C-alpha positions, 0 to 999 in steps of 0.5 A: 724749479718750475716742475716742482712748483706745478707739483706743489700746486697739484698736491694742494689742489688734490688736498682741497678737493679731498677735504671738500669731499670729506666736508660735504662741499662736493658730492658725486651721484649717478642715475640708474640707466634706463632699463629699456635701453641697451646703451651702456651710458652712465650719467654722473653728476657733480654737486657743489654746495657753496652754502656749506663752504660759506658756513665752514668758512664762517666757523673757521673765522669765528674760531680763529678770532677767539684765540687772537682776541685772548692774546690781544687782551693779554698783551694789553 
């Protein structure tokens, strides 16, 4: 049972990360290595855009409030 819970959490985490890359919340970039150096080092940067996350969250809230307000008005 515990293994199944860990697997479910891992799948959810992968879905959130994948969705985050799709929506532009996260991005990976790499810089070009120095042409004069003989090292095989590659610098990779992970960028997180919290403003994009907040904007998407606000948009989802706004879209969720509209139908629920219509249902509430219909019930009354």
